[in-house]
PAZAPA-4460 file (N, C-alpha, C; in steps of 0.05 Angstrom, whole numbers, plus 32768, in hexadecimal, padded with zeros to 4 digits):
% residues 163
    n_x    n_y    n_z   ca_x   ca_y   ca_z    c_x    c_y    c_z   seq   type   mol
   7E58   7E15   8076   7E7A   7E1A   8079   7E79   7E3E   8060     1      X     A
   7E78   7E45   806A   7E85   7E65   8064   7E9F   7E6A   8046     2      X     A
   7EA2   7E5F   803B   7EB1   7E61   801E   7EB0   7E7D   8018     3      X     A
   7EDA   7E76   800F   7EF2   7E9B   800D   7EE0   7E9F   7FFE     4      X     A
   7EDB   7EB5   7FF1   7ED6   7ECD   7FDF   7ED6   7EBD   7FC2     5      X     A
   7EE4   7EC2   7FAB   7EEF   7EC4   7F8E   7EFC   7EE3   7F91     6      X     A
   7F1B   7EDE   7F8E   7F21   7EFB   7F7E   7F2F   7EF9   7F68     7      X     A
   7F1A   7EFF   7F49   7F25   7EFA   7F2F   7F35   7F11   7F24     8      X     A
   7F4A   7F18   7F27   7F5B   7F37   7F0E   7F46   7F2B   7EFB     9      X     A
   7F44   7F56   7EFC   7F3B   7F4F   7ED8   7F42   7F52   7ED0    10      X     A
   7F59   7F74   7ED3   7F68   7F7D   7EC6   7F78   7F89   7ED9    11      X     A
   7F9D   7F8D   7ECF   7FA2   7FA1   7EDB   7FB1   7FB3   7EC4    12      X     A
   7FC4   7FC3   7ED3   7FE0   7FCE   7EC3   7FE9   7FE1   7ECC    13      X     A
   7FFC   7FF8   7ECA   801A   7FFE   7EDC   800A   8006   7EF8    14      X     A
   7FF2   8022   7EEE   7FF5   8023   7F08   7FD0   8024   7F20    15      X     A
   7FC2   8005   7F0F   7FA8   7FFF   7F25   7FAC   7FE0   7F19    16      X     A
   7F94   7FD1   7F29   7F90   7FBC   7F2D   7F74   7FBC   7F2D    17      X     A
   7F61   7FAD   7F1B   7F44   7FA6   7F1E   7F3F   7F8B   7F1F    18      X     A
   7F32   7F7F   7F37   7F22   7F69   7F44   7F0D   7F6B   7F40    19      X     A
   7F02   7F47   7F3F   7EE8   7F4B   7F42   7EE5   7F3C   7F5E    20      X     A
   7ECE   7F3B   7F78   7ECA   7F25   7F8E   7EAD   7F1E   7F8E    21      X     A
   7EAD   7F04   7F8D   7E91   7EF8   7F8F   7EA2   7ED9   7FA6    22      X     A
   7E77   7ED4   7FA6   7E83   7EB6   7FB8   7E73   7E9A   7FA6    23      X     A
   7E7C   7E88   7FB4   7E6B   7E73   7FA4   7E60   7E71   7FB0    24      X     A
   7E52   7E73   7FC2   7E2D   7E69   7FD3   7E1A   7E7A   7FCC    25      X     A
   7DFD   7E79   7FE8   7DED   7E84   7FE2   7DEE   7E99   7FFC    26      X     A
   7E00   7E97   8019   7DFB   7E9D   8020   7DFE   7EBC   801D    27      X     A
   7DEF   7ECC   801F   7DEA   7EF1   801E   7E02   7EF5   8025    28      X     A
   7E0C   7F0D   8015   7E2D   7F11   801F   7E25   7F36   8021    29      X     A
   7E2C   7F3B   803A   7E28   7F5D   803A   7E42   7F74   8037    30      X     A
   7E4D   7F5D   8032   7E64   7F73   802A   7E82   7F5F   8026    31      X     A
   7E95   7F73   801D   7EBA   7F6B   801E   7ECE   7F7C   802B    32      X     A
   7EDF   7F6A   802C   7EF6   7F7B   8049   7F18   7F72   802F    33      X     A
   7F19   7F7C   8029   7F26   7F7F   8011   7F41   7F92   800E    34      X     A
   7F60   7F85   8012   7F73   7F8C   8021   7F89   7F92   8010    35      X     A
   7F99   7F9A   8004   7FAA   7F9C   7FEC   7FBF   7FA1   7FFA    36      X     A
   7FDE   7F8F   7FF8   7FFB   7F9D   8008   800B   7F9A   7FE9    37      X     A
   8022   7F99   7FEB   8045   7FA5   7FE2   804E   7FB3   7FF3    38      X     A
   8063   7F9E   7FF1   8081   7FA3   8000   8086   7FC1   7FF4    39      X     A
   8092   7FD8   7FFF   80A4   7FEB   7FFC   80BC   7FF3   800B    40      X     A
   80CD   7FE7   7FF8   80FB   7FE9   7FFA   80FA   7FD2   800C    41      X     A
   80EC   7FC5   7FFF   80F0   7FA6   8019   80F1   7FAD   802E    42      X     A
   80E6   7FCB   8037   80ED   7FCD   8052   80C7   7FCB   805F    43      X     A
   80BA   7FD4   8053   809B   7FE4   8061   808B   7FD8   8059    44      X     A
   807E   7FC1   8056   8066   7FC1   8053   804B   7FD7   8056    45      X     A
   8035   7FD3   8031   8028   7FEA   8039   8012   7FD7   8035    46      X     A
   7FFA   7FDD   803A   7FE0   7FD5   8037   7FC8   7FE8   802F    47      X     A
   7FB3   7FEA   801F   7F9F   7FF5   801D   7F84   7FE8   8025    48      X     A
   7F74   7FF2   8036   7F64   7FE5   803C   7F3E   7FEB   802A    49      X     A
   7F31   7FDE   8021   7F16   7FE7   8014   7F03   7FD6   8028    50      X     A
   7EF0   7FE8   802E   7ED6   7FD7   802D   7EC8   7FD2   801F    51      X     A
   7EBC   7FD0   801A   7EA1   7FC2   8006   7E94   7FC4   8008    52      X     A
   7E6E   7FC6   7FFF   7E5B   7FC0   8000   7E4F   7FAD   7FE7    53      X     A
   7E41   7F9F   7FF3   7E29   7F8E   7FEA   7E3E   7F69   7FE3    54      X     A
   7E25   7F65   7FC2   7E36   7F51   7FCC   7E49   7F44   7FB5    55      X     A
   7E49   7F49   7F9D   7E58   7F49   7F7B   7E5F   7F66   7F81    56      X     A
   7E73   7F60   7F75   7E8C   7F86   7F75   7E9E   7F75   7F57    57      X     A
   7E99   7F8F   7F4D   7EBF   7F96   7F44   7ECD   7FB1   7F46    58      X     A
   7EE6   7FB3   7F56   7F02   7FBD   7F68   7F05   7FD2   7F4A    59      X     A
   7F08   7FDE   7F54   7F2A   7FF5   7F52   7F39   8007   7F58    60      X     A
   7F50   7FF8   7F58   7F6E   8002   7F67   7F7A   8006   7F54    61      X     A
   7F84   8027   7F6C   7F8F   8036   7F4D   7FAE   8047   7F6E    62      X     A
   7FB7   8058   7F57   7FCD   805B   7F5A   7FE3   804B   7F71    63      X     A
   7FE4   803E   7F55   7FF2   8026   7F5F   8019   8033   7F4D    64      X     A
   8030   8026   7F61   8045   801F   7F46   8050   8006   7F3E    65      X     A
   8059   8010   7F21   8061   7FFB   7F10   8067   7FE0   7F1E    66      X     A
   806E   7FCF   7F0B   8073   7FB1   7F0F   8080   7FB1   7F2A    67      X     A
   8072   7FAA   7F36   806C   7FAC   7F52   8060   7F96   7F55    68      X     A
   8066   7F81   7F70   804D   7F6A   7F76   8036   7F7F   7F95    69      X     A
   801F   7F6A   7F7F   800A   7F70   7F97   7FF2   7F57   7FA4    70      X     A
   7FF6   7F5B   7FBA   7FEB   7F4B   7FC6   7FC8   7F50   7FCD    71      X     A
   7FC0   7F40   7FC1   7FA6   7F4F   7FC2   7F89   7F3B   7FDB    72      X     A
   7F89   7F3D   7FFB   7F6C   7F2F   7FFD   7F58   7F34   8005    73      X     A
   7F45   7F21   8009   7F2A   7F27   800F   7F15   7F16   8021    74      X     A
   7F0A   7F20   802A   7EF5   7F0B   8036   7ED9   7F1B   8043    75      X     A
   7ECF   7F09   802E   7EAE   7F13   8037   7EA4   7F12   805B    76      X     A
   7E8D   7F2A   8057   7E85   7F30   8063   7E60   7F1C   8071    77      X     A
   7E5F   7F0C   806D   7E48   7EFC   806E   7E34   7EFC   808C    78      X     A
   7E16   7EF5   8080   7E08   7EEF   8099   7E01   7EDE   80B1    79      X     A
   7E1B   7ECA   80A9   7E1A   7EB9   80C0   7E41   7EB8   80C6    80      X     A
   7E42   7ECE   80B8   7E6C   7EE3   80C7   7E7F   7EE0   80B1    81      X     A
   7E89   7EF0   80B8   7E9E   7EEB   809B   7EB7   7ED0   8097    82      X     A
   7EAE   7ED9   8083   7EC5   7EB6   8062   7EE2   7EB7   806F    83      X     A
   7EEA   7EA1   805E   7F00   7EA6   8065   7F10   7EB4   805E    84      X     A
   7F29   7EB9   8054   7F41   7ED1   8040   7F4B   7EBF   8030    85      X     A
   7F48   7ECC   8021   7F47   7EC7   8007   7F67   7ED2   7FF2    86      X     A
   7F72   7EDA   7FEC   7F84   7ED4   7FD8   7F8E   7EE4   7FBF    87      X     A
   7F9A   7EE8   7FA8   7F9B   7EEB   7F96   7FB8   7EF7   7F93    88      X     A
   7FD4   7EF5   7F80   7FE6   7F0E   7F78   7FE7   7F11   7F5A    89      X     A
   7FED   7F31   7F64   7FF4   7F41   7F47   8004   7F46   7F44    90      X     A
   800C   7F4D   7F2A   802C   7F65   7F2E   8024   7F7B   7F17    91      X     A
   8020   7F97   7F11   801C   7F9D   7F02   802F   7FAE   7EF2    92      X     A
   8025   7FB6   7ED9   8034   7FAC   7EC1   804C   7FCF   7EC1    93      X     A
   8056   7FC4   7EB0   806E   7FD5   7EB0   8087   7FDA   7EB2    94      X     A
   8093   7FF0   7EB4   80AC   7FED   7EC1   80AC   8002   7EDD    95      X     A
   80B1   7FF0   7EED   80B7   7FF6   7F0E   80CB   801C   7F0C    96      X     A
   80BD   802C   7F1A   80C6   8047   7F1E   80ED   8043   7F25    97      X     A
   810A   8057   7F19   8110   804D   7F2D   8117   8060   7F4C    98      X     A
   811C   805A   7F55   8122   8057   7F71   812A   8079   7F7C    99      X     A
   811B   8086   7F89   8126   80A2   7F82   814F   80A8   7F97   100      X     A
   8152   80BD   7F9A   816D   80BD   7FA6   8167   80D0   7FB9   101      X     A
   816A   80C7   7FD0   815F   80D9   7FE6   8178   80E9   7FF7   102      X     A
   8176   80FE   7FF5   8183   8106   800A   817D   811D   8027   103      X     A
   818F   811D   8038   817D   8127   804F   8194   8133   8060   104      X     A
   8184   8148   8068   8199   8160   8072   8190   816B   8097   105      X     A
   819F   8172   80A4   8189   8179   80BC   8191   8193   80BF   106      X     A
   817A   81A5   80BC   817B   81C8   80C0   817E   81CB   80D4   107      X     A
   8179   81BE   80EE   8174   81C9   810C   8174   81AD   8119   108      X     A
   8168   81B2   812E   816E   81A0   814D   8152   818F   814E   109      X     A
   8141   8198   812A   8129   817C   8134   8114   818A   811C   110      X     A
   812F   8193   810A   8118   818B   80ED   8126   817F   80DB   111      X     A
   8124   8169   80CA   8142   815B   80AA   812F   8170   8093   112      X     A
   8141   8175   8076   813E   817E   805F   813F   815B   8059   113      X     A
   8129   8152   8049   8128   8136   8035   8120   8149   801A   114      X     A
   8138   813B   8006   8132   8141   7FE7   8133   8137   7FD8   115      X     A
   8130   812A   7FCC   8138   8111   7FB9   813B   8113   7F97   116      X     A
   8138   8106   7F8E   8131   8108   7F60   811A   80F2   7F62   117      X     A
   8113   80F6   7F52   80FD   80DD   7F4A   80E2   80F1   7F37   118      X     A
   80D0   80E8   7F2C   80C5   80E3   7F1A   80B1   80F8   7F23   119      X     A
   809E   8117   7F15   8098   8121   7F11   8075   811A   7F23   120      X     A
   8067   8120   7F2C   8043   8125   7F24   8045   8108   7F2E   121      X     A
   8043   80F6   7F44   804D   80DC   7F58   804D   80EC   7F7A   122      X     A
   8046   80D3   7F83   8040   80D6   7FA5   8051   80CB   7FAF   123      X     A
   8071   80E1   7FBC   807F   80CE   7FCC   807B   80C5   7FDD   124      X     A
   807D   80B5   7FF0   8078   80AB   800A   8097   80B5   801F   125      X     A
   8090   80BA   8023   80B0   80BD   8046   80AA   80BD   8060   126      X     A
   80C1   80A1   8060   80BF   8097   8070   80D4   8099   8091   127      X     A
   80D8   809F   80A9   80F1   8099   80B8   80DA   809D   80CA   128      X     A
   80FD   808B   80E4   8103   8083   80FD   811C   8084   8103   129      X     A
   8117   8078   811F   8137   806F   8127   814C   8065   8132   130      X     A
   8138   8050   812B   8144   8034   811C   8134   8022   810A   131      X     A
   814A   8010   80FE   8141   8002   80E4   811D   7FF4   80EF   132      X     A
   8120   7FED   80FC   8111   7FDD   810D   8102   7FE9   810F   133      X     A
   80EE   800C   8119   80DA   801A   8119   80D9   8019   80FF   134      X     A
   80E5   801B   80F4   80E5   802D   80CD   80DB   8014   80C5   135      X     A
   80DA   7FF0   80C9   80D9   7FDE   80BC   80BC   7FE8   80C5   136      X     A
   80AF   7FE4   80EA   809A   7FDE   80ED   807C   7FEE   80EB   137      X     A
   8090   800D   80FE   807A   8027   8105   808E   8035   80F8   138      X     A
   8094   8034   80E1   809A   805D   80DE   8090   8070   80E3   139      X     A
   8099   8091   80E1   808F   80A1   80E4   8088   80A2   80C2   140      X     A
   806F   80AC   80B3   8075   80B5   8098   8066   80CC   808D   141      X     A
   805E   80D8   8073   8057   80EB   806A   8057   80F0   804A   142      X     A
   804D   80EE   8047   8047   80EC   8023   8056   8107   801D   143      X     A
   8053   810E   7FFD   8050   8126   7FEB   8055   8126   7FCC   144      X     A
   804C   8133   7FCA   8058   8140   7FA8   8069   8140   7F92   145      X     A
   807E   814F   7FB4   8099   815E   7FA4   80A8   814B   7FB2   146      X     A
   80B4   8162   7FA5   80D9   8154   7FAD   80E7   814E   7FC8   147      X     A
   80D9   8166   7FD8   80DF   816A   7FF3   80D4   8178   8009   148      X     A
   80DF   8166   801D   80C9   8176   8037   80D9   8173   804B   149      X     A
   80CF   8185   8065   80DB   8188   807C   80D0   8179   808E   150      X     A
   80E2   8164   808F   80D0   8157   809F   80D7   815A   80C4   151      X     A
   80C0   815A   80D7   80D6   815E   80F9   80D9   8146   810E   152      X     A
   80E7   8149   810F   80EE   812F   8125   80FD   813D   814A   153      X     A
   8101   811F   8158   8105   8129   816D   8121   8128   8170   154      X     A
   812E   8141   817B   8144   8144   8181   8153   813C   8194   155      X     A
   8175   8135   8190   818B   811F   819B   8183   8104   8195   156      X     A
   8177   8100   817A   8169   80E9   8169   817E   80DA   8154   157      X     A
   8173   80C6   8145   8190   80CC   8135   8179   80B9   8116   158      X     A
   8171   80C5   8101   815B   80BC   80F1   815F   80AC   80DB   159      X     A
   8157   809A   80D6   8158   808C   80B9   8143   808F   80AF   160      X     A
   8141   8097   808A   8133   80A3   807B   8134   808C   806C   161      X     A
   8114   808D   805B   810F   8088   8040   80FB   8088   8034   162      X     A
   80FB   8096   801D   80E8   80AA   8006   80E8   8081   7FF4   163      X     A
***
């Protein structure tokens, strides 16, 4: 039986998490697959996937948000097959930034100007869809470091926007 890998949180800060991965077995490990999950605005679960080569590993995931719960899951790729998943939860330190205040204004039938307030030097994600279900499951999205963006949409549709 292949055991799940051990995920150990080495350290965390406002914008990063460092963790180690190891196996408690003599089975040869060729690498790991790690998923980092978090929930955006209670509407959208985000995920970042890391493919890690080798047997032992210390990883650092950066560009995270302060005071946000993250779930890290991992499985090992071995000579006998994939291991079961293991999970660990951690909340980054610091104070979570205030939610931006979004304004969306139609420029014409196929373009919407989105602008918002918020801190500088961060990356903003803009999510939009024609229904709450689509906004949750598979929204259109883009990112920017600006405080405004023009989004192209389909004519004769109403859209919901999140930033």
